[in-house]
Each structure stands twice: as structure tokens, then as C-alpha cells.
N, C-alpha and C positions, 0 to 999 in steps of 0.2 A: 130408359134413364141412363145417363152416362156417368163419367167420373166426376166426383165432387171437385169443383174448380179451385177451392181454397185450401184443400188438404192434399199436398203432394209429397211424394217420397221416392227415393231411388232404391232399387234392390242392390244390396252389396255395396255400401259406401266405402270407398277407399279413403285413406287418411287425407290426401290433398283435397278431397271433394266434400268434406264434412260441412262446409258452408253453403254448398249448393243443394237446393231442394227441387229435385226433378219430379215431373208428374207421376203420380202413383195410380196404377190401374186397379181400381176396385171393381169387383163384380157388380153388375147392376143391382143385385139384391143388397149387397153391403153398402153401396153408394146411397141407395134409397133409405136404408136403415140409419145410416149416419146422418143424413139430412133430417129425417124425422125425429131422431133422438135429440138432435141439436135444437130443433124448432119447438118441440113439445115435451121433451124429456122422455126417459125410458118408460116411466109409469104412465104417461099420457099418450103413448103410442101403441096402437094395436097392430097385431100381425096383419090383419085385414088391410089396414092403411098402408103398410109397407108393400104388401102384395099389389094394392091398387096403384101405387106409385110406379112399381116395376112393370105392371101390366100382365101379371100372372095370377093364377089362382092360389089360394092359401095352401092346398095340398101340394102344389108345385113348389111353393116356397119351402114347405116342410121337407121336401125331398132333399134339399140342399143344406138346411139347418134344422136342428132338432126342435127348437122353440125360439122365442124372443130372446131369452137369456143367451142362447147359443150365438145369436147375432151380435149381442153386446160383447161376449167373450171374444169372438173372432176379431171385432174391431179393436178391443183393448189389447189383444195380443199384437196386432199390427202396430198399434200406437207405442207400446212399450218396446217392441223390437226396434222401431224407428229411432226413438230417443236414445236407447242404449247403444245402438250401432254408432250414432253420431257422437255421443259423449265419449265413448271409448276411442273413436278415431281422433277426436279433438285432443284428448288427453295424450295419446301417442304422438301427436303432432307437436306437443309442447316439450318433447325431449326430457331432459333431466332437470328442468327449471320449474319448481313448484308454482312460482308466480305465473309463468306462461301456461302451465298445465291448468291451473284454476281458471285463468282468464279464458282459455279455450273451452273448457268444459261448461262454464256458465254461459259463454256466448253460444255454444252449440245448443244447449237446452233452451235458451231464450229464443233463438232463431226458430227452433222447432215449435215452441209455444205460439209465437206470433205468426208464423207462416202456415200453421196447421191448427187454427182455432177450434175447428169442429172436433178433430181428434183429441186435442188437448182438453176440451170441455167434457169429454166422456168420463174423466176421472170423477166428476161429480155424481155420476150414475153408479159408481161401484157399490154404493150402499144397497142396491137392489139385487146384487148377486147372492147366490146361495153361500152359506158359510164355507163350503169346500172351495168354490170358485173364487171367493173373496180372498181366502188364504193363499191360493195359488197365484193370484194377481199380486198380492202384497209381497210374496217371495221374490217375484221378478222385479218389482219396484225397489226392493231392498238392495238389489245389485247396483242401482244407480246411486243410492245413498252410500253404499260401500265404496264406490269409486271416488266420490267427492270427499268422503271421510279420509280415505287413504292419502289424497292430495293434501288436505288440510293438516293431517297428522304429520306428513312428511315435511311440509313447509314449516310447521311449528318446531319439529325436532331439529331442523337445520337452521333455525333462526331467521327464516325468511318471513314468517308470520308471527304475530304477537297474539296468541290465542290461549286462553285459560282452559277451555273445555272444547276440544275438537268435535266431539259428538254433537253437543248442543249447537255449536256454530254451524256444523253441517246441516242440521235440521232447519236452522234459521235461513240459511242460504237457499236450500231447496224449497222451503215454504214460500219465500218471496217469489221464486220462479213459478211455482205452481199456482200462485194467485193471479198470474197474468191473464188467463182466459176470462176472469171476472170483470175486467175493465178494458182490455185491449180490443180495438176495432180497426180493421184494415182501412176504414174510411177516415180514421182520425188523423191527427197532425204528425204523428210519429211513425216512421217506417220501421220495419222489423230490425234493420241494422242499427237505427238510432236507439231503439229500446235496448238492444243487446249491449251497445256501448255503455249506456247509462247503468245497466245492471252489473256489468263487469266492474265498473268504477265503484259501485256500491259494495260489491262482494270484496274487492280488494281493500277498501276502507274498513270493512267489517273484520277482516283478518289482520289488519295493520300492516299491509304490504304496499310497496311502491309499485305503481303500474309499470309494466314492461315498456321498453322504448318502442316507439312506432317504427314499423319497417320503412 
């Protein structure tokens, strides 16, 4: 089993490349686990089924990953690292302009959600993690919330945004982005870029900002 075709990522994304999503080389085991979790959910997937997809024995799979939760954690760590790298690069590319920074950050998050639907959908499986691993995952996700909050707060302080509660506004913005895997399909009428443009426009209206001029 090879790399999942619709979930691609680049190692070490530089600021100019945050809009590009290059193929990500998953191991055969992680690729099979990602496909299985997406198709039947974490709870509905057995280690035996993952091993069957890869063409290895269950003991051979356990040699690489401690258990099924270990597979989910490995994929979630790849997922969060991917979105964080892109969001921070997009923010940096916005310079000192809070409107451009927010536009870039939302665009980066949405492009990742729409181009990597299988990785993005894994967030729905976090409830199956042990309390310790769930807390560890949430701590990493909190970094993304912190980034967007700082942009919203900065824009509000400087008068670029009209926001009463930056924290709640941040949660609302991220919530709408995180809902994308529930409805978006690559076979639909909207491309990832079109969805990103629409969500950036919604985000800017939410914070009461004027869209940045088109390049």
C-alpha cells in the first residue's frame, strides 16, 4: 500500500511555499491506517484490518507501533505539525498587517483542510484517545488558537478589526474552519482555492475588516 493520494504535505515549509501542498510520504502502515480510519472510523477499524491492507502480520505491525491508538497519535501529530507549520508561515508572510496576516492564516488552514480531508477528518477521532494523549493533542492544537488569537487581538488593538471579544471570535473562526471536513468533497463544485477565498471573506467580515487589495 502506498501513499494516500489526497493527503499531501511537504517537510519544512518555507514562508513563500505555504500555499503549496506537496506529496507527503507516509509509511505503508500509516497510509493504511489513515485510509481505514477515514472509511470506518477509529472504533470500527481493527489492527488486523490495517495489517491486512499493508500485507503484514499483526506482530509485524506492533513492531513499529505499540497499538491502534499509537497509529492514531502518529497521524494526529503529523496532522497538527502540518497545519501549524503552514499557519505560522502564512502569518509571517503577512508582515505587520493584521488584515493580511489573518487572511493568510485562514487561507492556509482552509487549504490544508480541503487538500487533506483524510488527515483533517482525524480530529473527529480524538475522543478515542486516552486522557493523557488527548491532553497532549489539545496542547498542540492550542498553539494554533494562540496564533489566530494574537492576530485578532493585534488587529483589534490597532483599530483594523472591530471585535468585542477576541477570544470568542478566534474560537468562532477556527470552529468554522474545523467544520469543513464534514461537508467538503474534492468531487464537489468548489476547488480548495475557492473555498479558501470564501472563508477568508467570511473571516474578515466577522472581524469587521476590509479585505486586503488583490496583488
